[in-house]
Backbone as a printed PyTorch tensor [residue, N CA C, xyz], in Angstrom:
tensor([[[  3.2050, -16.8210,  -7.0960],
         [  1.8110, -16.4170,  -7.1220],
         [  0.9550, -17.5750,  -7.6590]],

        [[  0.9980, -18.6670,  -6.8400],
         [  0.2410, -19.8190,  -7.2120],
         [ -1.2230, -19.7250,  -6.7310]],

        [[ -2.1730, -20.1890,  -7.6060],
         [ -3.5820, -20.2060,  -7.2340],
         [ -4.0850, -21.6660,  -7.0830]],

        [[ -4.8050, -21.8870,  -6.0610],
         [ -5.4400, -23.2320,  -5.9210],
         [ -6.9630, -22.9500,  -5.5280]],

        [[ -7.7910, -23.7570,  -6.1860],
         [ -9.3030, -23.6270,  -5.7290],
         [ -9.4330, -23.8970,  -4.3000]],

        [[-10.0620, -23.0360,  -3.6190],
         [-10.2590, -23.1290,  -2.1450],
         [-11.7460, -23.4510,  -1.8170]],

        [[-12.7040, -22.6410,  -2.3590],
         [-14.0620, -22.9320,  -2.0090],
         [-14.9370, -22.3690,  -3.0810]],

        [[-16.2130, -22.8210,  -3.0030],
         [-17.2760, -22.2710,  -3.8190],
         [-18.2600, -21.7450,  -2.8630]],

        [[-18.7560, -20.4940,  -3.1080],
         [-19.7020, -19.8330,  -2.1770],
         [-21.0310, -19.8440,  -2.8900]],

        [[-22.0330, -20.3770,  -2.3090],
         [-23.4240, -20.2320,  -2.8060],
         [-24.1930, -19.2780,  -1.8830]],

        [[-24.8710, -18.3180,  -2.4410],
         [-25.6920, -17.4250,  -1.5910],
         [-27.1160, -17.9870,  -1.5980]],

        [[-27.7170, -17.9310,  -0.4180],
         [-29.0320, -18.4750,  -0.2200],
         [-29.7940, -17.7770,   0.8750]],

        [[-31.0980, -17.7120,   0.6600],
         [-31.9830, -17.1470,   1.7880],
         [-32.2230, -18.1970,   2.8690]],

        [[-31.8450, -19.4580,   2.6630],
         [-32.1230, -20.4360,   3.6450],
         [-30.8990, -21.3740,   3.9230]],

        [[-29.9750, -20.9880,   4.7400],
         [-28.7330, -21.6900,   5.0300],
         [-28.9630, -23.1120,   5.4640]],

        [[-29.9160, -23.2360,   6.4660],
         [-30.1420, -24.5740,   7.0260],
         [-30.7070, -25.5600,   5.9270]],

        [[-31.5660, -25.1250,   5.1300],
         [-32.1530, -26.0310,   4.0640],
         [-31.0500, -26.5010,   3.0860]],

        [[-30.1270, -25.4490,   2.7350],
         [-29.0810, -25.7980,   1.7990],
         [-28.1410, -26.8030,   2.5100]],

        [[-27.7640, -26.4630,   3.7430],
         [-26.7930, -27.4230,   4.4410],
         [-27.3800, -28.8050,   4.5580]],

        [[-28.6440, -28.9850,   4.8100],
         [-29.3280, -30.2490,   4.8890],
         [-29.2180, -30.9400,   3.5020]],

        [[-29.4530, -30.1800,   2.3960],
         [-29.3680, -30.7060,   1.0430],
         [-27.9610, -31.1980,   0.7450]],

        [[-26.9230, -30.3280,   0.9320],
         [-25.5630, -30.7140,   0.6100],
         [-25.0550, -31.8670,   1.4220]],

        [[-25.4400, -31.9660,   2.6690],
         [-25.0330, -33.0750,   3.5390],
         [-25.8520, -34.3980,   3.3750]],

        [[-27.2340, -34.1850,   3.3060],
         [-28.1000, -35.3000,   3.2350],
         [-28.2420, -35.9020,   1.8170]],

        [[-28.3040, -35.0170,   0.7680],
         [-28.4610, -35.5430,  -0.5910],
         [-27.1260, -35.7940,  -1.2230]],

        [[-26.2040, -34.8540,  -1.1690],
         [-24.9570, -35.0180,  -1.8330],
         [-23.9350, -35.7120,  -1.0720]],

        [[-24.1290, -35.8820,   0.2660],
         [-23.1880, -36.6420,   1.0360],
         [-21.9860, -35.8940,   1.4590]],

        [[-21.9550, -34.5390,   1.3380],
         [-20.8150, -33.8370,   1.8230],
         [-20.8350, -33.7750,   3.3270]],

        [[-19.6640, -33.5840,   3.9340],
         [-19.5180, -33.5210,   5.3690],
         [-19.4760, -32.0720,   5.8860]],

        [[-19.9620, -31.8110,   7.0850],
         [-19.7530, -30.5040,   7.5870],
         [-18.2030, -30.3210,   7.7530]],

        [[-17.7880, -29.1690,   7.4300],
         [-16.3060, -28.7940,   7.5520],
         [-16.0770, -28.4290,   8.9590]],

        [[-15.0170, -29.0090,   9.5350],
         [-14.7010, -28.6390,  10.9430],
         [-13.3660, -28.1160,  11.1190]],

        [[-12.5190, -28.0900,  10.1280],
         [-11.1020, -27.5900,  10.3030],
         [-10.9090, -26.5300,   9.1760]],

        [[ -9.9650, -25.5430,   9.5000],
         [ -9.6540, -24.5910,   8.5720],
         [-10.7050, -23.6340,   8.2100]],

        [[-11.6480, -23.3980,   9.1030],
         [-12.7850, -22.5350,   8.8750],
         [-12.3690, -21.0850,   9.0550]],

        [[-12.9110, -20.1240,   8.2170],
         [-12.6310, -18.7400,   8.4110],
         [-13.3390, -18.2230,   9.6160]],

        [[-12.7470, -17.2020,  10.2610],
         [-13.3960, -16.5570,  11.4310],
         [-14.1260, -15.3120,  10.7960]],

        [[-15.4700, -15.3960,  10.8310],
         [-16.1720, -14.2930,  10.1650],
         [-16.2010, -13.0080,  10.9580]],

        [[-16.0490, -11.8910,  10.3330],
         [-16.0680, -10.6010,  10.9530],
         [-17.4460, -10.0340,  10.8430]],

        [[-18.3230, -10.4270,  11.7350],
         [-19.7360, -10.1480,  11.6260],
         [-20.0130,  -8.7140,  12.0320]],

        [[-19.1380,  -7.9640,  12.4990],
         [-19.4200,  -6.5430,  12.8080],
         [-18.8520,  -5.5670,  11.8000]],

        [[-18.4370,  -6.0140,  10.6400],
         [-17.7410,  -5.1500,   9.6330],
         [-18.6990,  -5.0800,   8.3600]],

        [[-19.9520,  -5.4330,   8.4390],
         [-20.7740,  -5.2050,   7.2770],
         [-21.5800,  -6.4090,   6.7920]],

        [[-21.0990,  -7.6040,   7.0730],
         [-21.8260,  -8.8060,   6.6950],
         [-21.9960,  -9.6490,   7.9400]],

        [[-23.2490,  -9.8490,   8.3850],
         [-23.4940, -10.5720,   9.6020],
         [-24.3930, -11.8790,   9.3950]],

        [[-24.3810, -12.2840,   8.1010],
         [-25.1030, -13.4330,   7.6910],
         [-24.6410, -14.7990,   8.3150]],

        [[-25.4960, -15.7400,   8.3260],
         [-25.1450, -17.1400,   8.7390],
         [-24.4090, -17.8480,   7.5880]],

        [[-23.5130, -18.6680,   7.8920],
         [-22.8150, -19.4320,   6.8570],
         [-22.6330, -20.8220,   7.3460]],

        [[-22.9550, -21.8520,   6.5190],
         [-22.5700, -23.2290,   6.7950],
         [-21.4640, -23.6210,   5.9230]],

        [[-20.5670, -24.4680,   6.4500],
         [-19.3760, -24.9330,   5.6690],
         [-19.5370, -26.4780,   5.5830]],

        [[-19.4940, -26.8820,   4.2960],
         [-19.4150, -28.3490,   3.9860],
         [-18.2340, -28.6590,   2.9970]],

        [[-17.8980, -29.9030,   2.9720],
         [-16.7550, -30.2630,   2.1900],
         [-16.8620, -31.6480,   1.5850]],

        [[-16.1490, -31.8110,   0.5090],
         [-16.0050, -33.2470,  -0.1060],
         [-14.7280, -33.8410,   0.4290]],

        [[-14.0660, -33.1810,   1.3660],
         [-12.7390, -33.6630,   1.8740],
         [-11.5960, -32.9550,   1.3500]],

        [[-11.8560, -32.1650,   0.2590],
         [-10.7840, -31.4490,  -0.4330],
         [-11.1380, -29.9980,  -0.5940]],

        [[-12.2810, -29.7440,  -1.2010],
         [-12.8080, -28.3950,  -1.5620],
         [-14.0060, -28.1200,  -0.6490]],

        [[-13.9660, -26.8670,  -0.1150],
         [-15.1490, -26.3900,   0.7470],
         [-16.2190, -25.8270,  -0.1040]],

        [[-17.4200, -25.8980,   0.3860],
         [-18.5860, -25.1380,  -0.1130],
         [-19.0680, -24.3050,   0.9590]],

        [[-19.1130, -23.0020,   0.7980],
         [-19.6390, -22.0930,   1.7600],
         [-21.1150, -21.7680,   1.4260]],

        [[-21.9880, -22.0350,   2.2660],
         [-23.4220, -21.7850,   2.0750],
         [-23.7460, -20.4490,   2.8890]],

        [[-23.7590, -19.3760,   2.2090],
         [-23.7540, -18.0990,   2.9150],
         [-25.1770, -17.5120,   2.6750]],

        [[-25.6570, -16.8690,   3.7800],
         [-26.9200, -16.1670,   3.7440],
         [-26.7490, -15.0110,   2.7670]],

        [[-27.6470, -14.9970,   1.7780],
         [-27.6770, -13.9470,   0.7520],
         [-27.8640, -12.5690,   1.3760]],

        [[-27.0690, -11.6050,   0.8960],
         [-27.1330, -10.2280,   1.4310],
         [-26.8370,  -9.2780,   0.2390]],

        [[-27.8530,  -8.8250,  -0.4620],
         [-27.7130,  -7.9530,  -1.5890],
         [-27.2150,  -6.5720,  -1.2040]],

        [[-27.1710,  -6.2820,   0.0620],
         [-26.7070,  -5.0020,   0.5250],
         [-25.2260,  -5.0290,   1.0970]],

        [[-24.6490,  -6.1390,   1.0630],
         [-23.2790,  -6.2980,   1.6460],
         [-22.2630,  -5.3040,   1.0760]],

        [[-22.3180,  -5.1160,  -0.2490],
         [-21.4030,  -4.1580,  -0.8680],
         [-21.6110,  -2.7820,  -0.3700]],

        [[-22.8880,  -2.3490,  -0.2320],
         [-23.1100,  -1.0190,   0.2650],
         [-22.7310,  -0.8580,   1.6870]],

        [[-22.9560,  -1.9190,   2.5330],
         [-22.6640,  -1.8090,   3.9430],
         [-21.1760,  -1.7810,   4.2090]],

        [[-20.3970,  -2.2840,   3.3540],
         [-18.8760,  -2.3420,   3.5410],
         [-18.2090,  -1.3100,   2.6200]],

        [[-18.9180,  -0.6010,   1.7920],
         [-18.3110,   0.3870,   0.9330],
         [-17.5540,  -0.2670,  -0.2630]],

        [[-17.8650,  -1.4980,  -0.6380],
         [-17.1920,  -2.1310,  -1.6830],
         [-18.0200,  -2.2280,  -3.0230]],

        [[-17.3630,  -2.1460,  -4.1550],
         [-18.0960,  -2.1920,  -5.3610],
         [-18.5500,  -3.6220,  -5.7100]],

        [[-17.7860,  -4.5800,  -5.5320],
         [-18.1700,  -5.9710,  -5.7970],
         [-18.7040,  -6.5840,  -4.5330]],

        [[-19.9490,  -7.1160,  -4.6620],
         [-20.6570,  -7.7830,  -3.6400],
         [-20.6380,  -9.3500,  -3.8310]],

        [[-19.8000, -10.1000,  -3.0570],
         [-19.7120, -11.4200,  -3.2640],
         [-20.7860, -12.2700,  -2.6500]],

        [[-21.7790, -11.6210,  -2.0020],
         [-22.7770, -12.2860,  -1.2270],
         [-24.2150, -12.1180,  -1.8080]],

        [[-24.3050, -11.5450,  -3.0640],
         [-25.5790, -11.3950,  -3.7140],
         [-25.7790, -12.6390,  -4.5250]],

        [[-24.8650, -13.1380,  -5.3190],
         [-25.0430, -14.2800,  -6.1960],
         [-24.0720, -15.3960,  -5.9770]],

        [[-23.1830, -15.2300,  -4.9230],
         [-22.1540, -16.2090,  -4.6680],
         [-20.9280, -16.0270,  -5.5530]],

        [[-19.8890, -16.8370,  -5.3390],
         [-18.6350, -16.6870,  -5.9660],
         [-17.7950, -17.9290,  -5.9570]],

        [[-16.7020, -18.0240,  -6.7640],
         [-15.7440, -19.0920,  -6.6580],
         [-14.4940, -18.4400,  -6.1310]],

        [[-13.8160, -19.1980,  -5.2190],
         [-12.6790, -18.5750,  -4.5090],
         [-11.3920, -19.4030,  -4.6940]],

        [[-10.2900, -18.7300,  -4.9430],
         [ -8.9200, -19.2280,  -4.9880],
         [ -8.0970, -18.7160,  -3.8930]],

        [[ -7.1650, -19.5610,  -3.4300],
         [ -6.2700, -19.0640,  -2.4950],
         [ -4.8700, -18.9050,  -3.1140]],

        [[ -4.1340, -17.8260,  -2.8020],
         [ -2.8570, -17.5500,  -3.3760],
         [ -1.8020, -17.4560,  -2.2360]],

        [[ -0.5930, -17.6020,  -2.6900],
         [  0.5250, -17.4540,  -1.6110],
         [  1.0570, -16.0270,  -1.7340]],

        [[  0.5990, -15.1500,  -2.6560],
         [  1.0830, -13.8450,  -2.7460],
         [  0.0290, -12.8840,  -3.3400]],

        [[ -0.8530, -12.3580,  -2.4880],
         [ -1.9300, -11.5710,  -2.9340],
         [ -1.4370, -10.2700,  -3.5690]],

        [[ -0.3420,  -9.6900,  -3.0710],
         [  0.1380,  -8.4180,  -3.6190],
         [  0.6040,  -8.6400,  -5.0290]],

        [[  1.3260,  -9.7610,  -5.3160],
         [  1.7450, -10.0470,  -6.7240],
         [  0.5050, -10.2880,  -7.6430]],

        [[ -0.5150, -10.8830,  -7.0430],
         [ -1.6760, -11.2270,  -7.8700],
         [ -2.3980,  -9.8250,  -8.2310]],

        [[ -2.5320,  -8.9560,  -7.2420],
         [ -3.1360,  -7.6060,  -7.4620],
         [ -2.3540,  -6.9220,  -8.5590]],

        [[ -1.0540,  -6.9480,  -8.5000],
         [ -0.2760,  -6.3440,  -9.5860],
         [ -0.4700,  -6.9380, -10.9280]],

        [[ -0.6850,  -8.2840, -10.9370],
         [ -0.9930,  -9.0280, -12.1730],
         [ -2.2570,  -8.5180, -12.6890]],

        [[ -3.3440,  -8.4220, -11.9230],
         [ -4.6630,  -7.9010, -12.3620],
         [ -4.5130,  -6.4890, -12.8920]],

        [[ -3.8280,  -5.6590, -12.1700],
         [ -3.6090,  -4.2510, -12.6980],
         [ -2.8930,  -4.2170, -13.9990]],

        [[ -1.9520,  -5.0780, -14.2330],
         [ -1.2590,  -5.0530, -15.3820],
         [ -2.1560,  -5.6100, -16.6030]],

        [[ -3.1820,  -6.4720, -16.2710],
         [ -4.0900,  -6.8960, -17.3080],
         [ -5.3290,  -5.9620, -17.4350]],

        [[ -5.3700,  -4.8990, -16.5950],
         [ -6.5300,  -3.9260, -16.7120],
         [ -7.7750,  -4.4670, -16.0560]],

        [[ -7.6410,  -5.4030, -15.1280],
         [ -8.8310,  -5.9830, -14.4710],
         [ -9.0510,  -5.2220, -13.0730]],

        [[-10.2120,  -4.5870, -12.9820],
         [-10.5450,  -3.8180, -11.7490],
         [-10.9470,  -4.8190, -10.6460]],

        [[-10.5750,  -4.5190,  -9.4600],
         [-10.9120,  -5.4400,  -8.3200],
         [-11.3260,  -4.6380,  -7.1730]],

        [[-12.0370,  -5.2410,  -6.2090],
         [-12.4380,  -4.5530,  -4.9500],
         [-11.6730,  -5.2020,  -3.8650]],

        [[-10.9120,  -4.5180,  -3.1770],
         [-10.0100,  -4.9330,  -2.1130],
         [-10.8120,  -4.9490,  -0.7590]],

        [[-11.2360,  -6.1080,  -0.3420],
         [-11.9410,  -6.1820,   0.9620],
         [-11.0520,  -6.3520,   2.1760]],

        [[ -9.7330,  -6.3900,   1.8950],
         [ -8.8180,  -6.5950,   3.0680],
         [ -9.3280,  -7.7280,   3.9310]],

        [[ -9.4360,  -7.4750,   5.2620],
         [ -9.9550,  -8.5380,   6.1100],
         [-11.4000,  -8.1520,   6.6870]],

        [[-12.0540,  -7.4020,   5.8980],
         [-13.4360,  -6.9260,   6.3710],
         [-14.4770,  -8.0580,   6.5540]],

        [[-14.3110,  -9.2090,   5.8660],
         [-15.2510, -10.2020,   5.9890],
         [-14.7240, -11.3980,   6.8280]],

        [[-13.4620, -11.6310,   6.7230],
         [-12.8260, -12.7940,   7.3880],
         [-11.5310, -12.3610,   8.0890]],

        [[-11.5100, -12.6560,   9.4190],
         [-10.2310, -12.3760,  10.1590],
         [ -9.1920, -13.3730,   9.6530]],

        [[ -8.0030, -12.8330,   9.3870],
         [ -6.8920, -13.6900,   8.9680],
         [ -6.8330, -13.9880,   7.5010]],

        [[ -7.7240, -13.4340,   6.7170],
         [ -7.6200, -13.6080,   5.2130],
         [ -7.7170, -12.1720,   4.6290]],

        [[ -6.8620, -11.8560,   3.7350],
         [ -6.9850, -10.6880,   2.9540],
         [ -7.6060, -11.1800,   1.6650]],

        [[ -8.6930, -10.4440,   1.1790],
         [ -9.5730, -10.9060,   0.1000],
         [ -9.7260,  -9.7480,  -0.9480]],

        [[ -9.6350, -10.1810,  -2.1710],
         [-10.0920,  -9.2890,  -3.2920],
         [-11.1890,  -9.9980,  -4.0190]],

        [[-12.0450,  -9.2450,  -4.6390],
         [-13.1140,  -9.7740,  -5.5690],
         [-13.1550,  -8.9260,  -6.8420]],

        [[-13.4840,  -9.6650,  -7.9020],
         [-13.5100,  -9.1370,  -9.1880],
         [-14.4480,  -9.9180, -10.0660]],

        [[-14.7800,  -9.4300, -11.1860],
         [-15.6830, -10.0490, -12.1640],
         [-14.9610, -10.6660, -13.3950]],

        [[-15.4580, -11.8520, -13.8000],
         [-14.9400, -12.3990, -14.9940],
         [-15.7090, -11.7850, -16.1420]],

        [[-15.4490, -12.0890, -17.4250],
         [-16.0670, -11.3690, -18.5190],
         [-17.6310, -11.5890, -18.5590]],

        [[-18.1890, -12.6690, -17.9530],
         [-19.6060, -12.8050, -17.9140],
         [-20.2690, -12.2420, -16.6650]],

        [[-19.4200, -11.6710, -15.7660],
         [-20.0460, -11.0630, -14.5430],
         [-20.0550, -12.0370, -13.3560]],

        [[-19.4580, -13.0990, -13.4370],
         [-19.3460, -14.0090, -12.2830],
         [-18.2760, -13.4170, -11.3280]],

        [[-18.6030, -13.4880, -10.0020],
         [-17.6960, -12.9560,  -9.0320],
         [-16.5690, -14.0230,  -8.7180]],

        [[-15.2500, -13.5360,  -8.7270],
         [-14.1800, -14.4100,  -8.3470],
         [-13.4900, -13.7970,  -7.0760]],

        [[-13.2910, -14.6090,  -6.1670],
         [-12.4360, -14.1730,  -4.9290],
         [-11.0890, -14.7500,  -5.1080]],

        [[-10.0470, -13.9430,  -4.7660],
         [ -8.7190, -14.4560,  -4.4690],
         [ -8.2900, -13.9750,  -3.0590]],

        [[ -7.8360, -14.9230,  -2.2840],
         [ -7.4250, -14.5310,  -0.9110],
         [ -6.1270, -15.1690,  -0.4650]],

        [[ -5.4760, -14.4830,   0.4530],
         [ -4.3160, -14.9890,   1.0790],
         [ -4.5200, -15.1260,   2.5750]],

        [[ -4.2040, -16.2970,   3.0660],
         [ -4.3500, -16.5110,   4.5930],
         [ -3.1180, -15.9170,   5.2940]],

        [[ -3.3890, -15.0750,   6.3360],
         [ -2.2170, -14.6080,   7.0460],
         [ -1.6230, -15.6990,   7.8190]],

        [[ -0.3000, -15.5950,   7.9470],
         [  0.5030, -16.6400,   8.7340],
         [  0.2900, -16.4830,  10.1880]]])
């Protein structure tokens, strides 16, 4: 059950402006490989730009304060953004959270085809994603 930092998600009302800033000012490159396939018919249909430093992705996602309601999930990862980790064993990680008494929202593959995702809060209310890519 190894975790590695995969991406940081920033929620924004203006995806194009943010993409221009992160590429033009910070010098990040548009990400072209390993992109998630968004499931736009399952509750979140926002635009997303993907940029990278060559190692870690930044997802610039259109803010949607209603995404949790639309998908029936308690944790909304698209209202304030989140930090995301990839694991090689999501089921073991969920069992770990349960043993620690940490509640989580299991989004399955409602947002991204080929990724099973869970979201939960840290003690300060920051949203954390842990996902496993299907083989």
